[in-house]
Structures are given as structure tokens and as C-alpha cells.
N, C-alpha and C positions, 0 to 999 in steps of 0.2 A: 502492500500498498503507500501511495505519494505524501511522504513530508509535509504535504502542501494544500492536501488536500482537506476541502472545509473554506468558514468566513472566517479573513481579516483585518483587525482594524485595521485604519488609515491613519497612525497615530502623530505624523508630522511630515511638514510638506516645507520644504525653502522656503518658496516663496509665498506661501499665502500664511498670516494666521490659523492656530487653530478653528477659532469660532466660527472661518469663511468654508471652511472642506469640511464641516460639520452642518451648515448650513439647513442644509433639508433633512438628510437622514447620518446617521452616523456615518460615517467616511470608511468604506469598506471593501475588498476585493476578496470574490469568490473562485478556488479552484474549484469544482466538478470535477461529475463523472464523465467521462468518454471525452475527454480534452475542452471538457467547455468548463461558459465559469459567465457572471461578470462584474462590475463594478458602478462603485457610484462616492462621486466627493463632489461637493462644493453645487454646482450645476452640474458637471462631468457628470455623463455615467455615460454605461454602454454592454457591450459584450464581447468575448475575447479564448480568444483558441489560443490553447497552451499545449508544451511541452517542456517533460522531463529533462534535467543535464546537467552536466559536470563544469562549474569554473574552476582553476585553480586544485581540482581534486574534489569540492565541494559539494552539496546540493542546492542544484540548482534549475528555476524554472522559465522559460520562456514565450511570451507570447505575444499576437497581433491583437488589435482590438478593434470595435467598430464603433461609433458610438454618438454622441452627442452632448453640442455645448449651449444650450436655455437656446434650442432650435438649429443653429450648426453642426452642421455634419463633420464631425471629425474621423480620423483615422492615425493610430501609428503601432509602435514597435515598442517593447519592453524586456525588463531583464531581472531576477532581483536574485538572495542567493538569501540560503537556511545561516543562522550568526547561533542560534537555537534551536534550544525547542518548541521558545511562544514567540519566535523572533523572524524575521525578513528583513534585509534591507534589497533595498531599487537607487542602485551609485547613480543615478540622473538619467534613467534613462527612458525612462518614463513621464511623458510632458516636461521631461528635460527639468525635472526636479529631483534632489532628492529628496526622499520619499522611508522612516522607519516605519511597516507594517508587523502592530502586534495580534 
């Protein structure tokens, strides 16, 4: 079973303060069954397609996403590494910001 499976709470992003990223719902990214998932932070929400991998010998997850930001279509790619059993870190690859996800 993947160590990434489940819903992860986004606790910080370098470009926005905590109140903003939790504006509509508590910010999250969810890695579900069949390598599909979803996310929302601030007014950005969408769906992801992900793959489990490794980076520098550590567990990692890579994804592509499609969604919208207050009615504007957006898409991109991201990745994160497992830093402990309860926290993954996305090093400025998703939305061009460093993100801590626990």
C-alpha cells in the first residue's frame, strides 16, 4: 500500500498566508485509489493523476493536475517527497511555491 494514500492537510505555502489557503475549506490534497485524487486550497481546486516514485532514494509522488482558480482553467505538474510518516514536502514544484503537507 502506498504511504501517500489518503487525504493530506496543506499546512503552509510560501506565497500565501494560512488564512487565505483555508479560505473556502481546510486546504488538502488527496491521493485516492487507482492513482486518482483531488485537491483544494484557497480558490484553486482540481483533480490529479499521480504515480508513486522515488527521489534520492526516498518515497515520492508525482502528479499532473487540472482544475480551476475562481472559474479560470488551470493545469500543471507537481511532486512531493515523504519526510516522515505524517508529512510530505513539495519543494516549489506545485503552483511555484514551497508547500508543507501533513
